[in-house]
N, C-alpha and C positions, 0 to 999 in steps of 0.2 A: 076944893075938892083937891085931891092930892095928883098930884103929875105921873101919868100910867108911862109906862116902862114898854119900848114897843123892842121887837127884835127883826130880825131880818131871816131871810130862810139862809140854810146854808150852803144851798146852788146859788144865790146871786151873790156870793163874799168870794171873787177870787183875790190873792194876794195884790193884784195891778189895783183894783177897786178901793180895797178895803185901807189902803196904807193911803189913797190918796182923799178916801172921804168922800168919795162922787156920790151921791142919790141914787136909787132904783131907778128914774127915767136916764141915769146917762147908762146902765148895764146894759139900758135895750139898745143903745146907740153904739155901745164898746163892742156888742154881738154882732151887731148889722155891719160896724167896721173890719171888726174881724172876720164874718162870713165874706164880706168884700173881698177883702184883702186874701183869704184862701181861693177865692173863685179866680183873681187874679194870678196870683198863682199857678193854679189847675192849667188855665188859659199860657203861662208861660212856659211852663213843663210841655205843652205838647206843641207849642209855636218853634221853641229855642232848636229842638231836634231838626225841625227844617229847614229854619233856617242855616245851621251848621252842614246839613247835606248840601245846600242852594251854595255857600263858603267852598266846601269840598270842592263842587263842581266848577265853581269859579274860577279858584286856585287852577284847578288841573288844567280847563279852557286856556287859562291865562299861559301856565309853561308852554304848552304846544305851539302859542301864539308867538311866544318868544321862539321859540326853536324853528316855527317858520318862519317869521322874521328876518331871523341870523341866519339862513339858508337863502332868504331872497336877499339879501345885503351881500354874502361872498357872491352870489350868482351875478348883480347890476358891478359889482368890483371886476370879476372875470370879464363881462363884458364888456365894460369899461377899458382894462387892460387892452384886451383885445382888438376893440374896435375905437376906442378914443371915447372920452367922455362926450366929442361934440355930435355922436351918432347916437346917445340915450337919448330920448326927449323924457320931458318934464323934466327935467333936471336944466340948471343954467352952468353953464362952464365957469367956473373958479376963476378970477382973475388972476 
């Protein structure tokens, strides 16, 4: 009996699949992987802006805290100069 030639539909042949000679079951797996990756990309595109906003907010808050800490350190230094370091609670006197 002569061998019959079979053809693959053009829609199932993509350059990546035909170049690596992957059979039709792998086509479905490739499509599922692609769909999964597209879903992940969509989710990341929705999440990343939220993270960016949180990061910007955290940076602003950190900058405000640095300013506040600087002012508090200056106030402590001023009090130490005025009253001496032995009167400031919570700090040991330097030897």
